N, C-alpha and C positions, 0 to 999 in steps of 0.2 A: 198310471194310474192302475189298469188292467193286471200290472206285477202285485201291487197293493191288495187288492180283492183276493187275488189267489191263496196270496201268502195267509191273509185274514181265514180263507175258507179253508185252506190247511193246518192254520192253527185249531178252529173251530172241531174241526173232525177227530184231530190228535186229544183234544180237551174230549169230546165224546167217548174215542176209544180208552183212553187211560180212566173214564168212569165208570164204563162196562168192566174194564181190568178192577177197579174198586169193590164194583158191586161181587163180584166171584171170588175176589181175594177175603171180601169181610167175613164170609160164610165160614174160612177155614184157619185165620187169623189166630182164635184160642187153641187149637188143635197143633201147630207147628210153629217152630220160630222163624222158619224159612220163608213162609208166607208172611208172617207178622212182620219181619225185615221186607219183603217184596212189597207189603200197602204199603209201608212207608215210603218206600223207594219210590212208588207208583204215585202215592199223593205228594211228594215234593216235585216229581215232574209235573203231576197237573198243574199246582200252583205256580212252576216257572212258567207253564205255558200260557196261564191266565194273566201272570204279569206282561209276558209279550204281547200278548192279544191287547191289552188297557196300555201299555206302551204306544201300538200302532193307531190305536182309537184317539189316544190323547196327542199326535204328531202331528203339533202346530209348529208355526211359525218359532214362537217362543222356548219350545221344546227343541227345536232343532238347535236353536242358539246353543241350550244348555247343554246339548251332546256335544259343542265346541270347547266347555268350558273343563277344567278338570274335575272329576268326578271322584266322591268318596266312594270308598268299597262297598259293595252290597253286602248285607250277613242274610242268613237265612231268613228270619223274622219279617226281612222286607217285604217278601215272598207272597207274606200270609197279612199283611197290613189291609183294611179293606172288607176283608172276608167275614 
């Protein structure tokens, strides 16, 4: 169980770092295409981290069984559901 809490803390820490990066980049997205692209990349990375955290929090017996079954391919829109 200690490993699970460590992973959760690392993900939460990464999400906070992404939020700081987004705040800094938001000031410059209109000025540069590179900043705009980087902002979009960081936004997607944050969404992926949030989905991983959500998956860890919903790690019940039923969800463990679901992982054994064949899964459909995840789409980018799956990471933004529930936001």
